[in-house]
C-alpha positions in Angstrom: -9.2 29.1 -0.8 -7.3 33.0 -0.9 -4.8 32.6 2.4 -3.2 29.4 0.9 0.1 30.1 -0.8 1.5 27.3 -3.2 5.0 27.2 -4.0 6.9 24.8 -6.5 9.9 23.6 -7.6 10.7 21.5 -10.3 14.1 19.8 -10.7 13.4 20.4 -14.6 14.9 24.0 -15.6 15.8 25.3 -19.7 19.5 27.9 -20.3 17.8 30.9 -21.6 21.3 32.3 -22.1 20.4 32.5 -25.7 17.6 35.1 -25.2 19.5 37.3 -23.2 21.8 38.4 -25.8 19.8 39.3 -29.2 23.5 38.8 -31.8 23.1 35.4 -30.8 21.0 33.1 -32.1 19.3 29.8 -31.4 20.7 27.5 -33.9 17.9 26.7 -36.8 16.7 23.1 -36.7 17.1 23.3 -40.3 20.5 23.1 -40.7 23.6 20.7 -38.9 25.9 22.5 -36.1 28.5 20.1 -36.7 30.1 18.5 -40.3 28.7 15.2 -41.1 25.7 15.9 -39.1 24.9 14.3 -35.6 25.6 10.7 -36.4 29.4 11.5 -37.0 28.7 14.3 -33.6 28.5 10.8 -32.0 30.5 8.9 -34.0 33.9 11.1 -32.4 32.1 11.3 -28.7 32.4 8.3 -28.4 35.7 7.3 -30.3 37.3 10.1 -27.6 35.5 8.5 -24.4 37.7 5.5 -25.5 40.8 7.1 -26.4 41.0 9.2 -23.9 39.7 6.5 -20.9 37.0 8.4 -19.9 35.2 6.5 -16.9 32.0 5.6 -17.0 28.8 7.7 -15.6 26.3 5.8 -14.1 23.4 4.9 -16.2 20.7 7.3 -15.5 23.1 10.7 -16.1 22.3 12.8 -18.6 22.8 16.4 -19.3 22.0 18.7 -22.3 24.8 21.0 -23.3 24.6 24.3 -24.4 27.7 24.8 -27.1 28.3 28.8 -28.8 29.2 28.1 -32.3 31.3 31.4 -33.7 31.4 32.2 -36.5 35.0 31.6 -36.9 33.4 28.0 -36.2 35.1 27.9 -32.8 33.3 27.0 -29.3 33.0 27.9 -25.6 30.7 25.6 -23.2 27.9 28.1 -22.6 27.8 28.0 -18.6 24.7 26.4 -16.7 22.9 27.8 -13.5 20.5 24.8 -13.5 22.6 23.5 -10.3 20.0 21.1 -9.1 20.2 19.6 -12.4 24.0 19.8 -12.7 24.7 18.6 -9.1 21.9 14.9 -9.7 24.1 14.4 -13.1 27.8 15.4 -12.3 29.3 12.9 -13.9 27.7 13.8 -16.8 28.1 17.6 -17.3 32.3 17.1 -16.1 33.0 14.4 -18.8 30.9 16.9 -21.8 33.4 19.8 -20.7 36.5 18.0 -21.0 35.3 16.3 -24.2 34.2 19.5 -25.8 37.5 20.7 -26.3 38.4 17.3 -28.4 35.9 17.9 -30.9 36.8 19.9 -33.7 34.6 20.1 -36.5 31.5 22.8 -35.5 29.9 24.6 -38.6 28.5 28.2 -37.7 25.3 29.0 -38.4 24.4 30.9 -41.4 21.6 33.5 -41.5 20.4 35.5 -44.8 23.8 33.7 -46.5 26.3 34.7 -43.8 27.9 33.3 -40.6 26.1 33.8 -36.6 27.6 32.6 -33.9 24.7 30.7 -32.2 23.9 28.3 -29.4 23.3 24.8 -29.9 21.8 22.5 -27.6 23.4 19.0 -27.2 22.0 16.0 -25.6 25.2 13.7 -24.1 24.2 10.4 -21.8 27.8 8.7 -21.3 26.2 5.2 -21.1 24.9 5.3 -24.3 28.1 6.9 -25.9 30.5 4.1 -24.7 29.7 -0.3 -24.5 25.6 0.7 -25.6 27.1 2.9 -28.1 25.6 1.6 -31.8 27.1 3.2 -35.3 25.4 6.3 -36.3 23.3 6.7 -34.0 21.3 10.2 -32.6 20.5 10.5 -28.5 17.9 12.1 -28.1 17.8 15.2 -25.7 16.0 14.7 -22.8 12.5 15.8 -21.7 10.8 16.9 -18.8 7.6 15.0 -17.5 4.4 17.4 -17.7 1.6 16.8 -15.9 -1.9 17.4 -18.6 -2.5 21.5 -18.4 0.9 21.9 -17.6 1.9 23.2 -13.9 -1.1 25.6 -13.2 -3.2 22.8 -14.1 -1.4 20.4 -11.5 -1.2 23.0 -8.6 -4.8 24.3 -9.5 -6.2 20.1 -8.3 -3.7 19.8 -5.9 -5.5 23.3 -4.0 -9.0 21.8 -5.0 -7.8 18.9 -3.1 -6.9 20.3 0.7 -9.2 20.0 2.8 -8.8 24.0 5.0 -11.3 22.9 7.5 -9.2 20.2 8.7 -6.2 22.4 9.3 -6.2 24.1 12.6 -5.4 27.9 13.1 -2.2 29.2 14.3 0.2 32.2 15.6 2.5 31.6 13.2 2.8 31.0 9.6 2.9 27.0 8.7 5.5 25.5 6.3 5.9 22.2 4.6 7.5 20.4 1.7 6.5 17.6 -0.5 8.2 15.6 -2.7 7.4 12.9 -5.7 7.9 10.5 -8.2 6.4 10.4 -11.1 7.3 7.0 -12.7 8.1 6.0 -16.3 4.2 5.3 -16.6 3.0 8.6 -15.3 2.0 7.9 -11.7 2.8 10.0 -8.7 4.8 7.6 -5.5 7.2 7.4 -3.2 5.7 10.8 -1.6 7.6 12.1 1.5 6.8 15.3 3.2 9.3 16.7 5.7 7.9 19.6 8.0 6.4 19.8 11.8 2.7 21.0 11.0 1.3 17.2 11.3 -2.4 18.6 10.4 -0.9 20.5 7.3 1.1 17.1 5.7 -1.7 15.3 6.5 -3.9 17.6 4.4 -0.6 17.4 1.7 -0.6 13.5 2.0 -4.5 13.0 1.3 -4.6 15.9 -1.6 -1.9 14.3 -4.2 -3.5 10.9 -3.1 -6.6 12.0 -4.9 -4.6 12.5 -8.2 -5.6 10.2 -10.4 -4.2 12.1 -13.4 -1.6 10.7 -15.5 1.0 12.6 -16.0 3.5 12.3 -19.7 6.3 10.4 -18.3 10.2 12.4 -18.8 12.4 10.7 -21.4 16.0 10.6 -21.7 17.2 9.5 -24.6 13.1 8.9 -25.9 12.7 6.5 -23.4 10.2 7.0 -19.9 12.4 7.4 -17.0 11.4 8.3 -13.5 12.0 12.3 -12.3 11.3 14.0 -9.0 9.8 16.7 -7.6 9.7 19.4 -5.4 6.5 20.9 -3.9 7.0 24.0 -1.4 4.1 24.9 0.9 2.8 27.5 3.0 -0.3 28.6 4.9 -0.5 31.9 6.4 -3.7 32.0 8.4 
């Protein structure tokens, strides 16, 4: 197995900009970052979306924004470098950025009794805030699908299932890309393999078909949803 290089890409990423600047805190969980708490924040979002006549996005789009709340209660959008997630949720991403300037009642974090600048995470699901909005409701942050033991455990199980003896030896490295969906029940489905190495593709298909362990599915607003994964594979001899 030493000559088999497995790379794994996932469409869910986390923004760690807050950790790059020691003077910027992560907003404390026990403090409200908006006057009236999250219910009031979403109440105002709903009203602004109606008043400004925003157009609804796809029901599957969601975005968790990072907002820098300064000591004087002014806010700015924290740039997100996760181009994959942005592209998949472009409408929600653009809508939140347009909505942000209309929200005026932010509260700074407090550390040792003093206001400090901190980054708050705001879950935003446009579909929930239009006709489906329920007064006083709070949107839950989306979560990524998880394999028991983590991604490393998934890679190991896949690699253990991969039969190296069935792969012919060539003069150049072989590479394929495997994509699959983890559905709302945590089951792998819709497997697709691209690349020009037929033997390697067949081996990858057999390897992933043997994985019967269920994932914990991704969630949007607390509800299980389908999520897509990408698994690039390279084989060196």
